[in-house]
C-alpha positions in Angstrom: 8.8 13.4 22.8 8.2 10.1 22.5 6.1 8.1 25.2 8.1 6.2 27.7 8.5 2.6 26.6 8.7 0.9 30.0 5.2 1.8 31.2 2.4 -0.5 32.0 0.5 -2.1 29.5 -2.6 -0.2 30.2 -0.6 2.9 29.4 0.5 1.4 26.0 -2.8 0.7 25.2 -3.9 4.3 25.8 -1.1 5.5 23.6 -1.8 3.0 20.7 -5.3 3.9 20.7 -4.8 7.7 20.3 -2.7 6.5 17.4 -5.3 4.3 15.7 -3.6 1.1 15.6 -6.0 -1.7 14.1 -7.3 -4.1 16.8 -9.3 -7.1 16.0 -10.6 -9.5 18.6 -8.0 -7.9 21.1 -5.0 -8.6 18.8 -2.9 -6.1 17.3 -2.0 -6.0 13.7 0.5 -4.4 11.2 -1.1 -1.5 9.3 -1.5 -2.3 5.6 0.8 0.5 4.5 3.6 -1.1 6.6 2.9 -4.3 5.1 3.4 -2.8 1.7 6.4 -0.9 2.8 7.9 -4.2 4.2 7.4 -6.1 0.7 9.3 -3.5 -1.0 12.0 -2.7 1.8 15.6 -4.2 1.0 16.2 -7.5 2.0 19.0 -6.5 4.2 20.1 -3.3 5.9 23.0 -2.3 8.2 22.8 -1.5 12.0 24.0 1.6 13.3 25.0 -0.1 16.4 28.3 -2.1 15.8 27.5 -6.0 16.7 29.7 -7.9 18.9 32.3 -10.0 17.3 31.5 -13.8 17.0 33.6 -16.4 15.8 33.0 -18.1 12.5 32.5 -21.7 13.4 31.2 -22.8 10.2 30.1 -21.3 6.9 27.1 -23.9 6.5 23.7 -23.3 8.1 23.6 -25.4 11.3 21.4 -28.6 11.4 19.1 -28.1 14.6 16.4 -30.3 16.3 14.1 -27.5 17.3 12.3 -30.2 19.8 15.3 -30.5 21.9 16.2 -26.8 22.1 15.5 -24.2 25.0 14.8 -26.6 27.6 17.7 -25.9 29.8 17.5 -24.4 33.3 17.5 -20.7 33.3 20.5 -19.1 34.3 22.3 -15.5 34.5 23.3 -14.0 31.4 25.9 -11.7 32.8 29.2 -11.8 31.4 31.9 -13.3 33.5 34.6 -10.7 34.6 37.3 -12.1 32.2 35.2 -11.9 29.4 36.5 -10.3 26.2 33.1 -8.9 25.4 32.8 -6.9 28.5 32.8 -3.0 27.9 33.8 -1.3 31.2 33.4 2.5 32.1 36.5 4.3 31.4 38.7 5.1 34.5 40.6 8.4 33.8 42.8 10.0 36.5 44.1 13.5 37.1 43.2 16.3 35.2 41.7 14.6 32.4 39.1 13.1 34.9 38.7 16.6 36.4 37.9 18.1 33.2 35.6 15.0 32.0 33.7 16.0 35.5 33.2 19.5 34.4 31.9 18.2 31.2 29.5 15.7 33.0 30.9 12.9 31.4 30.2 11.1 34.8 26.8 12.4 35.3 24.1 10.0 35.8 22.5 11.0 32.3 25.9 10.2 30.6 26.2 7.1 32.0 22.8 6.2 31.2 23.3 6.9 27.7 26.5 4.9 27.5 24.9 2.0 29.2 21.9 2.1 26.5 24.1 2.0 23.7 26.0 -0.8 24.9 22.3 -2.8 25.8 21.2 -2.0 22.2 24.7 -3.6 20.9 23.6 -6.6 22.7 20.1 -6.4 21.2 21.5 -6.0 17.8 24.0 -8.9 18.0 21.2 -11.2 18.8 18.5 -10.0 16.3 20.8 -9.0 13.5 22.7 -11.9 13.0 22.5 -15.1 10.8 22.1 -17.6 13.6 19.0 -16.6 14.7 17.5 -16.8 11.2 19.0 -20.1 10.6 17.9 -21.7 13.7 14.3 -20.7 13.3 14.3 -21.1 9.3 13.2 -17.3 8.8 14.2 -15.6 5.9 16.1 -12.3 6.5 14.3 -9.3 5.3 13.6 -5.6 6.7 10.3 -6.9 8.2 11.9 -10.1 10.1 14.9 -8.1 11.3 12.6 -5.2 12.6 10.2 -7.8 14.2 13.4 -9.7 15.9 14.7 -6.3 17.2 11.2 -5.4 18.7 11.4 -8.7 20.6 14.6 -8.4 22.0 13.9 -4.8 22.9 10.6 -6.1 24.5 12.6 -8.4 26.5 15.3 -6.1 27.9 12.4 -3.4 28.6 10.5 -5.9 30.5 13.9 -6.4 32.5 14.4 -2.9 33.1 10.7 -2.4 34.5 11.9 -4.7 37.5 14.0 -2.0 38.6 11.2 0.5 39.0 11.7 4.2 38.1 15.4 3.9 37.4 14.8 1.0 34.9 12.3 3.0 33.2 14.4 6.0 32.8 17.3 3.9 31.3 14.6 2.2 29.1 13.7 5.6 27.7 17.4 6.3 26.6 17.5 2.6 25.1 14.3 3.3 23.1 15.9 6.7 21.7 19.0 4.6 20.7 16.6 2.2 19.0 14.5 4.6 17.3 17.5 6.4 15.8 18.8 3.1 14.4 15.6 2.0 13.0 15.4 5.6 11.1 18.9 4.6 9.8 17.6 1.5 8.5 14.7 2.6 6.9 16.6 5.4 4.9 19.3 2.9 3.9 16.1 0.5 2.8 15.6 3.4 0.1 12.5 5.4 1.9 13.9 9.0 1.9 10.3 10.6 1.1 7.7 10.5 3.9 10.2 9.2 6.3 8.3 10.5 9.2 5.0 8.5 7.9 7.0 5.4 8.1 8.6 6.0 11.5 5.2 6.6 13.1 4.0 3.4 11.4 6.9 1.5 12.9 6.5 3.1 16.2 2.8 2.2 16.2 3.8 -1.6 15.4 6.5 -1.6 18.1 4.1 -0.5 20.9 1.5 -3.1 19.6 3.9 -5.7 19.8 5.0 -4.8 23.3 1.3 -4.7 24.5 0.7 -8.2 22.8 3.9 -9.7 24.3 3.0 -8.4 27.9 -0.4 -9.9 27.5 1.0 -13.0 26.4 3.0 -13.5 29.5 0.3 -12.8 31.9 -0.4 -15.8 34.4 -3.9 -15.9 33.0 -3.0 -15.8 29.4 -3.6 -19.2 27.3 -1.1 -21.5 27.1 -0.5 -21.1 23.4 -0.8 -17.2 23.4 2.6 -16.4 23.2 3.3 -18.7 20.5 0.3 -17.1 18.5 1.6 -13.7 19.1 4.9 -14.6 17.8 3.8 -15.9 14.6 1.7 -12.9 13.9 4.6 -10.7 14.8 7.5 -12.4 13.3 6.7 -15.1 10.9 3.4 -14.4 9.3 3.6 -12.0 6.3 0.6 -9.8 7.1 -0.6 -11.0 10.6 -4.0 -12.0 9.3 -3.9 -15.6 10.7 -4.2 -15.9 14.6 -2.5 -19.1 15.0 0.6 -20.7 13.1 -0.5 -23.5 10.3 1.1 -26.8 11.3 3.9 -26.5 8.8 5.1 -23.6 10.8 4.3 -24.9 14.5 7.5 -26.3 15.1 9.7 -23.2 14.8 7.2 -21.1 16.3 6.8 -23.1 19.4 10.6 -23.1 19.6 10.9 -19.6 19.5 8.5 -19.2 22.4 10.4 -21.5 24.5 13.3 -19.2 23.5 11.6 -16.0 24.6 10.4 -17.5 27.7 14.0 -18.7 28.6 15.6 -15.5 27.7 13.1 -13.4 29.9 13.6 -15.6 33.0 17.5 -15.5 32.3 17.2 -11.7 32.0 15.5 -11.8 35.6 18.3 -13.8 37.1 20.9 -11.6 35.7 22.0 -8.9 38.4 21.3 -5.2 37.9 24.9 -3.9 37.3 25.1 -6.2 34.5 22.0 -5.2 32.9 22.5 -1.6 33.4 26.1 -1.6 31.9 25.2 -3.8 29.1 27.4 -6.7 30.4 25.3 -9.6 29.6 24.8 -11.7 26.5 21.7 -13.3 25.2 21.8 -17.3 24.5 24.3 -17.7 22.0 22.9 -19.3 18.6 26.1 -19.4 16.7 27.1 -22.8 17.3 23.8 -24.6 17.9 23.7 -28.3 16.5 21.5 -31.1 16.6 
């Protein structure tokens, strides 16, 4: 069984070291086999989780001023009670409810599985849509989509850890939904042979990225550590450069602000909204300069 995603950074390090992830100067890098895979993978793959509907306000890419973005005061990301994007638990009555109870539809495990699916839908809606690529000037490839999925998974898992063991358990269900989706993406990218090998490599990258993000958010971390980790994990083709070049510094710094803002906003979002998936990351669809 896969290791629990929401353990402490120490546990993550232990898991990764057993699986021989490359570690240089305390940083985690993508295995060369995955770099080659990324370069040959299809540029776009469909997610198994259906993304949330978003109004198409413009067919053109938005003109953005990254220097002015993501400085706003953090706030709760919970969806309002009258939001059309809320997903509520079905409330059956009478015989149907009795039968569903016998089938354990209302058991804690069943509710957690449903909640994990909704949460992952929010992750996919943010990481798999054009706006985030347009705003940060990222080419949409399998590698970048996977990196953004991991980044937003980490943000949610980090929030779930704040709820103790209950959050850790939900995080495990969420990881299983994510892992199934990634397996489908890899298959649709044309990898049918040695699928288990690619999944193991991607699992190493997942855990390595999480450890790096956790370390970058520690109080004792350097001020530029988060942006350097984001550069290696999201923007860089092979992770060989420890810091972004000057030409890429602006979008990398903006994404670092975005990540810190989302992390704080998630912490301000109540437990019920987080566990039910009734929250939404900061929308980027209509971002204008």
